[in-house]
C-alpha positions as CSV (number, residue, x, y, z in Angstrom):
1,X,0.0,0.0,0.0
2,X,1.4,3.4,-1.0
3,X,1.0,6.1,1.6
4,X,1.2,9.8,0.8
5,X,1.7,10.8,4.5
6,X,5.2,12.3,4.9
7,X,7.5,9.7,6.6
8,X,5.4,8.8,9.5
9,X,4.5,5.5,11.1
10,X,1.3,7.0,12.3
11,X,-0.1,7.1,8.7
12,X,0.9,3.6,8.0
13,X,-1.1,2.3,10.9
14,X,-4.6,1.0,10.2
15,X,-7.4,3.6,10.7
16,X,-8.5,2.4,14.1
17,X,-5.0,2.3,15.4
18,X,-4.3,5.7,13.8
19,X,-7.1,7.2,15.8
20,X,-5.9,5.6,19.0
21,X,-2.3,6.8,18.3
22,X,-3.5,10.3,17.5
23,X,-5.5,10.3,20.8
24,X,-2.5,9.1,22.8
25,X,-0.2,11.7,21.2
26,X,-2.8,14.4,21.9
27,X,-2.9,13.4,25.5
28,X,0.9,13.5,25.7
29,X,0.9,17.0,24.2
30,X,-1.5,18.2,26.9
31,X,-4.8,18.0,25.1
32,X,-7.6,16.4,27.0
33,X,-10.1,14.1,25.4
34,X,-13.8,14.0,25.8
35,X,-16.3,16.8,26.1
36,X,-15.3,19.4,28.6
37,X,-17.4,22.1,30.3
38,X,-15.8,25.0,28.6
39,X,-13.0,25.7,26.1
40,X,-9.6,26.6,27.4
41,X,-7.8,29.1,25.3
42,X,-4.1,29.1,24.8
43,X,-2.1,31.3,22.4
44,X,-0.6,28.7,20.0
45,X,1.0,31.5,17.9
46,X,0.1,33.1,14.6
47,X,-1.9,31.1,12.1
48,X,0.2,30.1,9.1
49,X,-0.8,31.4,5.7
50,X,-2.5,28.9,3.3
51,X,0.4,27.8,1.1
52,X,0.9,25.5,-1.8
53,X,-2.8,25.2,-2.5
54,X,-3.4,23.5,-5.8
55,X,-7.0,24.4,-6.1
56,X,-9.7,26.4,-4.2
57,X,-13.1,24.9,-4.3
58,X,-16.4,26.7,-3.5
59,X,-14.3,29.9,-3.1
60,X,-11.9,32.3,-4.6
61,X,-8.4,32.0,-3.0
62,X,-8.3,33.0,0.6
63,X,-5.5,34.3,2.7
64,X,-5.1,34.5,6.5
65,X,-4.2,38.2,6.1
66,X,-7.5,38.7,4.1
67,X,-9.5,37.0,6.8
68,X,-8.1,39.2,9.6
69,X,-11.1,40.5,11.7
70,X,-12.9,37.2,11.2
71,X,-12.9,34.1,13.4
72,X,-11.6,31.2,11.2
73,X,-12.0,27.5,11.7
74,X,-9.4,25.5,9.7
75,X,-10.5,21.9,9.3
76,X,-7.9,19.4,8.0
77,X,-9.7,16.5,6.4
78,X,-9.7,13.9,3.6
79,X,-12.8,12.4,2.1
80,X,-12.0,8.7,2.6
81,X,-11.2,9.1,6.3
82,X,-14.2,7.8,8.3
83,X,-13.3,10.0,11.3
84,X,-13.3,13.1,9.1
85,X,-16.6,12.2,7.6
86,X,-18.2,11.8,11.1
87,X,-17.1,15.4,11.9
88,X,-18.4,17.0,8.7
89,X,-22.1,17.4,9.8
90,X,-20.8,19.4,12.8
91,X,-18.4,21.5,10.7
92,X,-21.1,22.1,8.0
93,X,-23.6,23.2,10.7
94,X,-21.1,25.6,12.3
95,X,-20.3,27.1,8.9
96,X,-23.9,27.7,8.2
97,X,-25.0,28.8,11.7
98,X,-22.2,31.2,12.4
99,X,-21.3,32.6,9.0
100,X,-23.4,35.8,9.5
101,X,-21.7,36.3,12.9
102,X,-18.2,36.4,11.3
103,X,-17.1,32.7,11.3
104,X,-15.3,31.5,8.2
105,X,-14.8,27.8,7.9
106,X,-12.0,26.6,5.6
107,X,-11.6,23.0,4.9
108,X,-8.0,22.0,4.0
109,X,-8.3,18.7,2.1
110,X,-5.0,17.0,2.4
111,X,-5.0,13.5,0.8
112,X,-3.9,10.4,2.6
113,X,-4.0,8.3,-0.6
114,X,-3.1,9.2,-4.3
115,X,-6.7,8.9,-5.5
116,X,-7.7,11.6,-3.1
117,X,-5.6,14.2,-5.0
118,X,-8.2,14.3,-7.8
119,X,-10.2,17.6,-7.8
120,X,-13.1,15.8,-9.4
121,X,-13.2,13.2,-6.5
122,X,-13.0,16.0,-3.9
123,X,-15.8,18.0,-5.5
124,X,-17.9,14.8,-5.7
125,X,-17.3,14.2,-2.0
126,X,-18.1,17.8,-1.2
127,X,-21.5,17.4,-2.9
128,X,-22.1,14.0,-1.3
129,X,-21.4,15.2,2.3
130,X,-22.9,18.7,2.0
131,X,-19.7,20.7,2.2
132,X,-20.5,24.2,1.0
133,X,-17.7,26.2,2.7
134,X,-14.4,26.9,1.0
135,X,-12.0,24.0,0.6
136,X,-8.3,24.3,-0.2
137,X,-6.8,21.4,-2.0
138,X,-3.4,20.8,-0.2
139,X,-2.1,17.9,-2.3
140,X,1.6,18.6,-1.6
141,X,1.0,19.0,2.2
142,X,2.4,22.6,2.2
143,X,-0.3,24.0,4.5
144,X,-0.4,20.8,6.5
145,X,3.3,21.2,7.2
146,X,3.0,25.0,7.9
147,X,0.6,24.0,10.7
148,X,2.9,21.2,11.8
149,X,-0.3,19.1,11.6
150,X,-0.2,15.3,12.0
151,X,-3.8,14.2,12.2
152,X,-7.0,13.7,10.3
153,X,-9.3,15.3,11.3
154,X,-7.7,18.4,12.9
155,X,-9.4,21.6,13.8
156,X,-7.6,24.9,14.4
157,X,-9.7,27.9,15.6
158,X,-8.2,31.3,14.9
159,X,-9.2,34.5,16.5
160,X,-9.9,37.8,14.8
161,X,-6.2,38.9,15.3
162,X,-5.0,35.8,13.3
163,X,-3.8,33.8,16.3
164,X,-4.5,30.1,16.9
165,X,-6.5,29.9,20.1
166,X,-8.0,26.4,20.2
167,X,-7.1,23.1,18.5
168,X,-8.7,19.7,18.6
169,X,-7.6,16.5,16.9
170,X,-9.9,13.6,16.1
171,X,-13.6,13.2,16.6
172,X,-15.7,14.5,19.6
173,X,-15.6,17.6,21.8
174,X,-18.3,19.1,19.5
175,X,-19.9,21.1,22.3
176,X,-16.6,22.4,23.5
177,X,-15.5,23.4,20.0
178,X,-18.8,25.2,19.4
179,X,-18.5,27.0,22.7
180,X,-15.0,28.1,21.6
181,X,-16.4,29.4,18.3
182,X,-19.1,31.3,20.2
183,X,-16.6,32.8,22.7
184,X,-14.2,33.9,20.0
185,X,-17.1,35.4,17.9
186,X,-18.3,37.3,21.0
187,X,-14.8,38.6,21.7
188,X,-14.4,39.7,18.1
189,X,-17.8,41.5,18.2
190,X,-16.8,43.2,21.5
191,X,-13.5,44.2,20.0
192,X,-15.3,45.7,16.9
193,X,-17.6,47.7,19.1
194,X,-14.7,49.1,21.1
195,X,-12.7,50.0,17.9
196,X,-15.7,51.0,15.8
């Protein structure tokens, strides 16, 4: 089996084992698993720019600089990953529910297998799974590497100043992630009222 994941034993592991390993690594990195009562915000540094994007789907090209002032959810996914597919209904709902409040959801489709590099396959999957938000096709892993990402799915929530404030790897924690979205949107709205 050919694997497009850059030199990692994690990607070579079977899907169930990959999820377990990702969860174990997340715990070791200080990320708790399971739903928590409230999001905890840390400053994980500035959000990297989208780079090496082969194709933008459902959008003109976006930049982090151009999204300044918005809350941005960057969702790393690939369409044949069952764990990614289980998160999509939540991601799609957040994109729809919070768009008018200033949330921009950007899917970064980074393929695990060669057949996932096909733009036609990605657009078919977007239609099948109801993905209407912008998707950046990251076939060469440039944005993946800029984020030092190692997991499918992975969520990075970026505040209106362009800083990563929340991250989650794998499935679950949907209530916590939504609470984090709401808190950062409220903070952005309050900041806009102070500066406006």
